[in-house]
N, CA, C and O atoms as a GROMACS GRO file, in nm:
protein
  468
    1UNK      N    1   2.801   5.725  -1.368
    1UNK     CA    2   2.864   5.594  -1.366
    1UNK      C    3   2.792   5.498  -1.460
    1UNK      O    4   2.856   5.421  -1.531
    2UNK      N    5   2.658   5.501  -1.461
    2UNK     CA    6   2.582   5.412  -1.546
    2UNK      C    7   2.616   5.438  -1.693
    2UNK      O    8   2.621   5.346  -1.774
    3UNK      N    9   2.640   5.563  -1.724
    3UNK     CA   10   2.668   5.601  -1.861
    3UNK      C   11   2.793   5.530  -1.913
    3UNK      O   12   2.797   5.487  -2.028
    4UNK      N   13   2.897   5.518  -1.827
    4UNK     CA   14   3.022   5.455  -1.869
    4UNK      C   15   3.004   5.304  -1.889
    4UNK      O   16   3.058   5.246  -1.982
    5UNK      N   17   2.926   5.240  -1.800
    5UNK     CA   18   2.901   5.096  -1.815
    5UNK      C   19   2.822   5.068  -1.941
    5UNK      O   20   2.845   4.967  -2.009
    6UNK      N   21   2.731   5.155  -1.972
    6UNK     CA   22   2.650   5.137  -2.091
    6UNK      C   23   2.739   5.144  -2.215
    6UNK      O   24   2.721   5.067  -2.309
    7UNK      N   25   2.833   5.236  -2.214
    7UNK     CA   26   2.924   5.249  -2.328
    7UNK      C   27   3.014   5.126  -2.341
    7UNK      O   28   3.039   5.079  -2.452
    8UNK      N   29   3.062   5.073  -2.228
    8UNK     CA   30   3.149   4.955  -2.231
    8UNK      C   31   3.073   4.834  -2.286
    8UNK      O   32   3.126   4.755  -2.363
    9UNK      N   33   2.948   4.822  -2.243
    9UNK     CA   34   2.864   4.711  -2.289
    9UNK      C   35   2.846   4.718  -2.441
    9UNK      O   36   2.852   4.616  -2.510
   10UNK      N   37   2.824   4.835  -2.492
   10UNK     CA   38   2.807   4.853  -2.637
   10UNK      C   39   2.938   4.830  -2.711
   10UNK      O   40   2.938   4.780  -2.824
   11UNK      N   41   3.050   4.868  -2.649
   11UNK     CA   42   3.181   4.850  -2.713
   11UNK      C   43   3.213   4.702  -2.733
   11UNK      O   44   3.272   4.663  -2.834
   12UNK      N   45   3.174   4.618  -2.636
   12UNK     CA   46   3.206   4.476  -2.647
   12UNK      C   47   3.125   4.409  -2.759
   12UNK      O   48   3.167   4.306  -2.812
   13UNK      N   49   3.012   4.465  -2.793
   13UNK     CA   50   2.930   4.407  -2.900
   13UNK      C   51   2.985   4.441  -3.039
   13UNK      O   52   2.950   4.375  -3.137
   14UNK      N   53   3.068   4.541  -3.048
   14UNK     CA   54   3.123   4.580  -3.178
   14UNK      C   55   3.222   4.475  -3.228
   14UNK      O   56   3.269   4.392  -3.151
   15UNK      N   57   3.253   4.480  -3.355
   15UNK     CA   58   3.345   4.383  -3.415
   15UNK      C   59   3.484   4.441  -3.436
   15UNK      O   60   3.560   4.392  -3.519
   16UNK      N   61   3.516   4.544  -3.364
   16UNK     CA   62   3.650   4.601  -3.378
   16UNK      C   63   3.752   4.509  -3.312
   16UNK      O   64   3.715   4.428  -3.227
   17UNK      N   65   3.877   4.518  -3.351
   17UNK     CA   66   3.980   4.433  -3.288
   17UNK      C   67   3.988   4.455  -3.136
   17UNK      O   68   4.008   4.360  -3.060
   18UNK      N   69   3.972   4.580  -3.094
   18UNK     CA   70   3.976   4.610  -2.950
   18UNK      C   71   3.862   4.538  -2.879
   18UNK      O   72   3.883   4.478  -2.774
   19UNK      N   73   3.742   4.544  -2.934
   19UNK     CA   74   3.626   4.482  -2.872
   19UNK      C   75   3.643   4.330  -2.866
   19UNK      O   76   3.606   4.267  -2.767
   20UNK      N   77   3.697   4.272  -2.970
   20UNK     CA   78   3.715   4.126  -2.970
   20UNK      C   79   3.820   4.084  -2.868
   20UNK      O   80   3.806   3.980  -2.804
   21UNK      N   81   3.926   4.164  -2.852
   21UNK     CA   82   4.028   4.132  -2.751
   21UNK      C   83   3.971   4.144  -2.610
   21UNK      O   84   4.000   4.061  -2.524
   22UNK      N   85   3.890   4.248  -2.586
   22UNK     CA   86   3.828   4.266  -2.454
   22UNK      C   87   3.732   4.150  -2.424
   22UNK      O   88   3.731   4.098  -2.312
   23UNK      N   89   3.655   4.109  -2.522
   23UNK     CA   90   3.563   3.997  -2.504
   23UNK      C   91   3.641   3.869  -2.476
   23UNK      O   92   3.603   3.790  -2.389
   24UNK      N   93   3.749   3.849  -2.550
   24UNK     CA   94   3.835   3.733  -2.532
   24UNK      C   95   3.892   3.730  -2.390
   24UNK      O   96   3.890   3.626  -2.324
   25UNK      N   97   3.942   3.844  -2.342
   25UNK     CA   98   3.996   3.853  -2.207
   25UNK      C   99   3.889   3.831  -2.101
   25UNK      O  100   3.912   3.762  -2.002
   26UNK      N  101   3.774   3.888  -2.122
   26UNK     CA  102   3.663   3.872  -2.028
   26UNK      C  103   3.622   3.725  -2.018
   26UNK      O  104   3.600   3.673  -1.908
   27UNK      N  105   3.612   3.659  -2.132
   27UNK     CA  106   3.577   3.517  -2.131
   27UNK      C  107   3.682   3.432  -2.061
   27UNK      O  108   3.649   3.335  -1.992
   28UNK      N  109   3.810   3.467  -2.080
   28UNK     CA  110   3.917   3.394  -2.012
   28UNK      C  111   3.907   3.411  -1.861
   28UNK      O  112   3.922   3.314  -1.786
   29UNK      N  113   3.881   3.532  -1.817
   29UNK     CA  114   3.874   3.561  -1.674
   29UNK      C  115   3.758   3.487  -1.609
   29UNK      O  116   3.774   3.430  -1.501
   30UNK      N  117   3.643   3.486  -1.673
   30UNK     CA  118   3.523   3.429  -1.612
   30UNK      C  119   3.500   3.282  -1.649
   30UNK      O  120   3.393   3.228  -1.621
   31UNK      N  121   3.598   3.218  -1.712
   31UNK     CA  122   3.590   3.075  -1.740
   31UNK      C  123   3.489   3.037  -1.846
   31UNK      O  124   3.434   2.927  -1.842
   32UNK      N  125   3.464   3.124  -1.938
   32UNK     CA  126   3.372   3.093  -2.046
   32UNK      C  127   3.451   3.050  -2.169
   32UNK      O  128   3.574   3.054  -2.169
   33UNK      N  129   3.380   3.011  -2.274
   33UNK     CA  130   3.446   2.973  -2.399
   33UNK      C  131   3.507   3.098  -2.460
   33UNK      O  132   3.440   3.199  -2.478
   34UNK      N  133   3.636   3.089  -2.492
   34UNK     CA  134   3.710   3.208  -2.534
   34UNK      C  135   3.678   3.248  -2.676
   34UNK      O  136   3.645   3.363  -2.703
   35UNK      N  137   3.687   3.154  -2.767
   35UNK     CA  138   3.664   3.185  -2.908
   35UNK      C  139   3.519   3.157  -2.945
   35UNK      O  140   3.453   3.076  -2.880
   36UNK      N  141   3.467   3.222  -3.046
   36UNK     CA  142   3.332   3.189  -3.092
   36UNK      C  143   3.328   3.044  -3.141
   36UNK      O  144   3.413   3.002  -3.219
   37UNK      N  145   3.229   2.969  -3.095
   37UNK     CA  146   3.220   2.827  -3.129
   37UNK      C  147   3.083   2.795  -3.186
   37UNK      O  148   2.985   2.861  -3.154
   38UNK      N  149   3.077   2.694  -3.272
   38UNK     CA  150   2.947   2.656  -3.329
   38UNK      C  151   2.855   2.595  -3.222
   38UNK      O  152   2.900   2.560  -3.113
   39UNK      N  153   2.729   2.583  -3.256
   39UNK     CA  154   2.628   2.536  -3.160
   39UNK      C  155   2.653   2.392  -3.116
   39UNK      O  156   2.635   2.361  -2.999
   40UNK      N  157   2.694   2.306  -3.207
   40UNK     CA  158   2.720   2.166  -3.172
   40UNK      C  159   2.837   2.155  -3.074
   40UNK      O  160   2.834   2.073  -2.983
   41UNK      N  161   2.939   2.237  -3.094
   41UNK     CA  162   3.053   2.235  -3.004
   41UNK      C  163   3.014   2.292  -2.867
   41UNK      O  164   3.067   2.248  -2.765
   42UNK      N  165   2.923   2.387  -2.864
   42UNK     CA  166   2.877   2.443  -2.736
   42UNK      C  167   2.802   2.337  -2.656
   42UNK      O  168   2.806   2.339  -2.532
   43UNK      N  169   2.735   2.246  -2.724
   43UNK     CA  170   2.664   2.138  -2.655
   43UNK      C  171   2.764   2.051  -2.578
   43UNK      O  172   2.738   2.011  -2.464
   44UNK      N  173   2.877   2.023  -2.640
   44UNK     CA  174   2.983   1.944  -2.574
   44UNK      C  175   3.040   2.022  -2.456
   44UNK      O  176   3.066   1.964  -2.350
   45UNK      N  177   3.060   2.151  -2.474
   45UNK     CA  178   3.113   2.234  -2.366
   45UNK      C  179   3.017   2.233  -2.247
   45UNK      O  180   3.061   2.224  -2.132
   46UNK      N  181   2.888   2.242  -2.273
   46UNK     CA  182   2.790   2.240  -2.164
   46UNK      C  183   2.790   2.106  -2.092
   46UNK      O  184   2.779   2.101  -1.970
   47UNK      N  185   2.802   1.996  -2.168
   47UNK     CA  186   2.807   1.864  -2.106
   47UNK      C  187   2.928   1.850  -2.014
   47UNK      O  188   2.919   1.792  -1.906
   48UNK      N  189   3.042   1.904  -2.057
   48UNK     CA  190   3.163   1.895  -1.975
   48UNK      C  191   3.164   1.993  -1.859
   48UNK      O  192   3.238   1.974  -1.763
   49UNK      N  193   3.082   2.096  -1.866
   49UNK     CA  194   3.080   2.194  -1.756
   49UNK      C  195   2.988   2.148  -1.642
   49UNK      O  196   2.993   2.206  -1.533
   50UNK      N  197   2.905   2.045  -1.665
   50UNK     CA  198   2.818   1.993  -1.560
   50UNK      C  199   2.898   1.909  -1.462
   50UNK      O  200   3.010   1.866  -1.490
   51UNK      N  201   2.836   1.887  -1.344
   51UNK     CA  202   2.898   1.801  -1.244
   51UNK      C  203   2.904   1.658  -1.296
   51UNK      O  204   2.810   1.612  -1.361
   52UNK      N  205   3.013   1.586  -1.267
   52UNK     CA  206   3.015   1.445  -1.306
   52UNK      C  207   2.912   1.367  -1.225
   52UNK      O  208   2.873   1.410  -1.116
   53UNK      N  209   2.868   1.254  -1.276
   53UNK     CA  210   2.761   1.178  -1.213
   53UNK      C  211   2.800   1.134  -1.072
   53UNK      O  212   2.716   1.133  -0.982
   54UNK      N  213   2.927   1.096  -1.052
   54UNK     CA  214   2.968   1.047  -0.921
   54UNK      C  215   2.976   1.159  -0.816
   54UNK      O  216   2.990   1.130  -0.697
   55UNK      N  217   2.968   1.285  -0.857
   55UNK     CA  218   2.965   1.396  -0.762
   55UNK      C  219   2.828   1.462  -0.753
   55UNK      O  220   2.806   1.548  -0.667
   56UNK      N  221   2.737   1.423  -0.839
   56UNK     CA  222   2.604   1.483  -0.842
   56UNK      C  223   2.520   1.428  -0.727
   56UNK      O  224   2.497   1.307  -0.721
   57UNK      N  225   2.473   1.514  -0.636
   57UNK     CA  226   2.397   1.465  -0.520
   57UNK      C  227   2.267   1.396  -0.559
   57UNK      O  228   2.216   1.315  -0.482
   58UNK      N  229   2.213   1.427  -0.674
   58UNK     CA  230   2.090   1.361  -0.720
   58UNK      C  231   2.113   1.211  -0.737
   58UNK      O  232   2.023   1.132  -0.709
   59UNK      N  233   2.231   1.172  -0.782
   59UNK     CA  234   2.261   1.030  -0.801
   59UNK      C  235   2.326   0.969  -0.678
   59UNK      O  236   2.297   0.854  -0.643
   60UNK      N  237   2.414   1.044  -0.612
   60UNK     CA  238   2.490   0.988  -0.500
   60UNK      C  239   2.402   0.966  -0.378
   60UNK      O  240   2.410   0.860  -0.315
   61UNK      N  241   2.318   1.061  -0.343
   61UNK     CA  242   2.234   1.051  -0.223
   61UNK      C  243   2.092   1.012  -0.259
   61UNK      O  244   1.996   1.066  -0.204
   62UNK      N  245   2.077   0.918  -0.352
   62UNK     CA  246   1.944   0.881  -0.399
   62UNK      C  247   1.869   0.798  -0.295
   62UNK      O  248   1.751   0.821  -0.270
   63UNK      N  249   1.937   0.701  -0.237
   63UNK     CA  250   1.871   0.611  -0.143
   63UNK      C  251   1.860   0.675  -0.005
   63UNK      O  252   1.943   0.758   0.032
   64UNK      N  253   1.760   0.635   0.072
   64UNK     CA  254   1.744   0.693   0.206
   64UNK      C  255   1.856   0.646   0.299
   64UNK      O  256   1.934   0.558   0.265
   65UNK      N  257   1.863   0.705   0.414
   65UNK     CA  258   1.966   0.671   0.512
   65UNK      C  259   1.924   0.542   0.583
   65UNK      O  260   1.842   0.545   0.675
   66UNK      N  261   1.980   0.429   0.539
   66UNK     CA  262   1.939   0.300   0.592
   66UNK      C  263   1.973   0.285   0.739
   66UNK      O  264   1.896   0.227   0.815
   67UNK      N  265   2.087   0.336   0.781
   67UNK     CA  266   2.129   0.320   0.921
   67UNK      C  267   2.032   0.395   1.012
   67UNK      O  268   1.987   0.340   1.113
   68UNK      N  269   2.002   0.520   0.978
   68UNK     CA  270   1.909   0.598   1.061
   68UNK      C  271   1.769   0.538   1.060
   68UNK      O  272   1.702   0.536   1.163
   69UNK      N  273   1.726   0.489   0.944
   69UNK     CA  274   1.593   0.429   0.936
   69UNK      C  275   1.586   0.302   1.020
   69UNK      O  276   1.485   0.277   1.086
   70UNK      N  277   1.693   0.222   1.019
   70UNK     CA  278   1.697   0.100   1.100
   70UNK      C  279   1.691   0.133   1.248
   70UNK      O  280   1.620   0.068   1.325
   71UNK      N  281   1.768   0.235   1.287
   71UNK     CA  282   1.768   0.277   1.428
   71UNK      C  283   1.629   0.326   1.468
   71UNK      O  284   1.581   0.294   1.577
   72UNK      N  285   1.565   0.403   1.383
   72UNK     CA  286   1.432   0.457   1.411
   72UNK      C  287   1.330   0.344   1.425
   72UNK      O  288   1.246   0.345   1.515
   73UNK      N  289   1.336   0.246   1.335
   73UNK     CA  290   1.242   0.134   1.340
   73UNK      C  291   1.264   0.053   1.468
   73UNK      O  292   1.167   0.009   1.530
   74UNK      N  293   1.391   0.031   1.508
   74UNK     CA  294   1.418  -0.042   1.633
   74UNK      C  295   1.359   0.031   1.753
   74UNK      O  296   1.298  -0.031   1.840
   75UNK      N  297   1.378   0.163   1.757
   75UNK     CA  298   1.325   0.241   1.870
   75UNK      C  299   1.172   0.237   1.872
   75UNK      O  300   1.112   0.220   1.978
   76UNK      N  301   1.110   0.252   1.755
   76UNK     CA  302   0.964   0.246   1.748
   76UNK      C  303   0.913   0.108   1.790
   76UNK      O  304   0.807   0.096   1.851
   77UNK      N  305   0.989   0.004   1.757
   77UNK     CA  306   0.952  -0.132   1.796
   77UNK      C  307   0.961  -0.148   1.948
   77UNK      O  308   0.875  -0.212   2.009
   78UNK      N  309   1.064  -0.090   2.008
   78UNK     CA  310   1.078  -0.096   2.154
   78UNK      C  311   0.961  -0.028   2.224
   78UNK      O  312   0.914  -0.074   2.328
   79UNK      N  313   0.914   0.082   2.165
   79UNK     CA  314   0.801   0.155   2.224
   79UNK      C  315   0.666   0.091   2.191
   79UNK      O  316   0.564   0.132   2.246
   80UNK      N  317   0.666  -0.007   2.102
   80UNK     CA  318   0.543  -0.076   2.064
   80UNK      C  319   0.465  -0.005   1.956
   80UNK      O  320   0.346  -0.032   1.937
   81UNK      N  321   0.530   0.086   1.884
   81UNK     CA  322   0.461   0.161   1.778
   81UNK      C  323   0.483   0.102   1.639
   81UNK      O  324   0.423   0.148   1.542
   82UNK      N  325   0.569   0.001   1.630
   82UNK     CA  326   0.599  -0.059   1.500
   82UNK      C  327   0.608  -0.210   1.518
   82UNK      O  328   0.664  -0.257   1.616
   83UNK      N  329   0.553  -0.283   1.425
   83UNK     CA  330   0.551  -0.429   1.433
   83UNK      C  331   0.642  -0.485   1.324
   83UNK      O  332   0.615  -0.469   1.205
   84UNK      N  333   0.750  -0.550   1.366
   84UNK     CA  334   0.843  -0.613   1.272
   84UNK      C  335   0.826  -0.764   1.285
   84UNK      O  336   0.882  -0.827   1.374
   85UNK      N  337   0.748  -0.822   1.195
   85UNK     CA  338   0.714  -0.963   1.206
   85UNK      C  339   0.837  -1.053   1.188
   85UNK      O  340   0.846  -1.158   1.252
   86UNK      N  341   0.928  -1.013   1.104
   86UNK     CA  342   1.049  -1.094   1.085
   86UNK      C  343   1.131  -1.099   1.213
   86UNK      O  344   1.178  -1.206   1.253
   87UNK      N  345   1.148  -0.984   1.277
   87UNK     CA  346   1.224  -0.981   1.402
   87UNK      C  347   1.151  -1.058   1.512
   87UNK      O  348   1.214  -1.126   1.593
   88UNK      N  349   1.018  -1.047   1.515
   88UNK     CA  350   0.939  -1.124   1.613
   88UNK      C  351   0.962  -1.274   1.593
   88UNK      O  352   0.981  -1.347   1.690
   89UNK      N  353   0.958  -1.319   1.468
   89UNK     CA  354   0.979  -1.460   1.437
   89UNK      C  355   1.119  -1.504   1.479
   89UNK      O  356   1.135  -1.611   1.538
   90UNK      N  357   1.220  -1.423   1.450
   90UNK     CA  358   1.358  -1.456   1.485
   90UNK      C  359   1.374  -1.469   1.636
   90UNK      O  360   1.437  -1.563   1.684
   91UNK      N  361   1.317  -1.375   1.711
   91UNK     CA  362   1.327  -1.381   1.857
   91UNK      C  363   1.253  -1.502   1.913
   91UNK      O  364   1.300  -1.564   2.009
   92UNK      N  365   1.139  -1.537   1.855
   92UNK     CA  366   1.064  -1.654   1.901
   92UNK      C  367   1.142  -1.782   1.874
   92UNK      O  368   1.145  -1.871   1.959
   93UNK      N  369   1.207  -1.792   1.758
   93UNK     CA  370   1.288  -1.910   1.728
   93UNK      C  371   1.407  -1.920   1.822
   93UNK      O  372   1.443  -2.030   1.866
   94UNK      N  373   1.468  -1.807   1.854
   94UNK     CA  374   1.580  -1.806   1.948
   94UNK      C  375   1.534  -1.850   2.087
   94UNK      O  376   1.603  -1.926   2.155
   95UNK      N  377   1.417  -1.802   2.128
   95UNK     CA  378   1.363  -1.838   2.260
   95UNK      C  379   1.333  -1.988   2.268
   95UNK      O  380   1.365  -2.052   2.367
   96UNK      N  381   1.272  -2.042   2.163
   96UNK     CA  382   1.242  -2.186   2.161
   96UNK      C  383   1.369  -2.270   2.158
   96UNK      O  384   1.375  -2.376   2.221
   97UNK      N  385   1.471  -2.224   2.086
   97UNK     CA  386   1.598  -2.295   2.080
   97UNK      C  387   1.661  -2.299   2.219
   97UNK      O  388   1.715  -2.402   2.260
   98UNK      N  389   1.654  -2.186   2.292
   98UNK     CA  390   1.709  -2.182   2.427
   98UNK      C  391   1.634  -2.276   2.520
   98UNK      O  392   1.693  -2.342   2.605
   99UNK      N  393   1.502  -2.284   2.502
   99UNK     CA  394   1.423  -2.374   2.585
   99UNK      C  395   1.460  -2.520   2.560
   99UNK      O  396   1.456  -2.602   2.652
  100UNK      N  397   1.496  -2.554   2.436
  100UNK     CA  398   1.537  -2.690   2.403
  100UNK      C  399   1.682  -2.716   2.442
  100UNK      O  400   1.727  -2.830   2.439
  101UNK      N  401   1.755  -2.611   2.480
  101UNK     CA  402   1.894  -2.628   2.520
  101UNK      C  403   1.992  -2.623   2.405
  101UNK      O  404   2.105  -2.670   2.419
  102UNK      N  405   1.953  -2.569   2.294
  102UNK     CA  406   2.041  -2.562   2.176
  102UNK      C  407   2.085  -2.417   2.155
  102UNK      O  408   2.040  -2.350   2.062
  103UNK      N  409   2.171  -2.372   2.242
  103UNK     CA  410   2.217  -2.232   2.236
  103UNK      C  411   2.360  -2.230   2.186
  103UNK      O  412   2.445  -2.304   2.236
  104UNK      N  413   2.386  -2.146   2.087
  104UNK     CA  414   2.520  -2.129   2.033
  104UNK      C  415   2.568  -1.988   2.063
  104UNK      O  416   2.500  -1.891   2.033
  105UNK      N  417   2.687  -1.979   2.123
  105UNK     CA  418   2.746  -1.848   2.152
  105UNK      C  419   2.882  -1.844   2.084
  105UNK      O  420   2.972  -1.919   2.120
  106UNK      N  421   2.897  -1.758   1.988
  106UNK     CA  422   3.022  -1.739   1.913
  106UNK      C  423   3.075  -1.869   1.855
  106UNK      O  424   3.194  -1.897   1.864
  107UNK      N  425   2.986  -1.949   1.796
  107UNK     CA  426   3.028  -2.072   1.729
  107UNK      C  427   3.049  -2.191   1.820
  107UNK      O  428   3.085  -2.298   1.772
  108UNK      N  429   3.029  -2.175   1.951
  108UNK     CA  430   3.049  -2.286   2.044
  108UNK      C  431   2.915  -2.318   2.108
  108UNK      O  432   2.844  -2.229   2.154
  109UNK      N  433   2.881  -2.448   2.109
  109UNK     CA  434   2.753  -2.489   2.166
  109UNK      C  435   2.761  -2.480   2.317
  109UNK      O  436   2.852  -2.534   2.380
  110UNK      N  437   2.664  -2.411   2.375
  110UNK     CA  438   2.655  -2.396   2.519
  110UNK      C  439   2.566  -2.508   2.572
  110UNK      O  440   2.454  -2.528   2.525
  111UNK      N  441   2.615  -2.581   2.670
  111UNK     CA  442   2.537  -2.693   2.725
  111UNK      C  443   2.431  -2.642   2.820
  111UNK      O  444   2.453  -2.548   2.897
  112UNK      N  445   2.316  -2.706   2.812
  112UNK     CA  446   2.207  -2.671   2.904
  112UNK      C  447   2.235  -2.733   3.040
  112UNK      O  448   2.273  -2.849   3.052
  113UNK      N  449   2.214  -2.651   3.142
  113UNK     CA  450   2.237  -2.703   3.277
  113UNK      C  451   2.123  -2.800   3.311
  113UNK      O  452   2.006  -2.772   3.288
  114UNK      N  453   2.161  -2.913   3.366
  114UNK     CA  454   2.062  -3.015   3.401
  114UNK      C  455   1.989  -2.976   3.530
  114UNK      O  456   2.051  -2.930   3.626
  115UNK      N  457   1.857  -2.993   3.529
  115UNK     CA  458   1.780  -2.961   3.649
  115UNK      C  459   1.771  -3.082   3.741
  115UNK      O  460   1.730  -3.069   3.856
  116UNK      N  461   1.811  -3.201   3.690
  116UNK     CA  462   1.809  -3.322   3.771
  116UNK      C  463   1.943  -3.338   3.843
  116UNK      O  464   2.046  -3.290   3.795
  117UNK      N  465   1.941  -3.406   3.957
  117UNK     CA  466   2.064  -3.429   4.031
  117UNK      C  467   2.137  -3.545   3.982
  117UNK      O  468   2.244  -3.578   4.035
   0.00000   0.00000   0.00000
């Protein structure tokens, strides 16, 4: 069996009309360039055979998963393993605002209940 494959491989390298037709057919079947092309034209063919930039995972999935990272940081903060100073400041300002009676819920000011009669 190897002997026959070896002969076929050598036949395709020949410049006979039969060999050129077989090579042409083989290239058509396997999606390669059918006719012999110059080196500069092959460069263009290679550029077009690559994945487009908008489908290339190297460019599309470049940034980390922000949603998962945010969830992870929130959980670590709840457990006391991560310190988010901005969130601490925001919560402290909200707490002080509530103490002063300036609470807004969905765009409507909530009145502070009076402790005096």
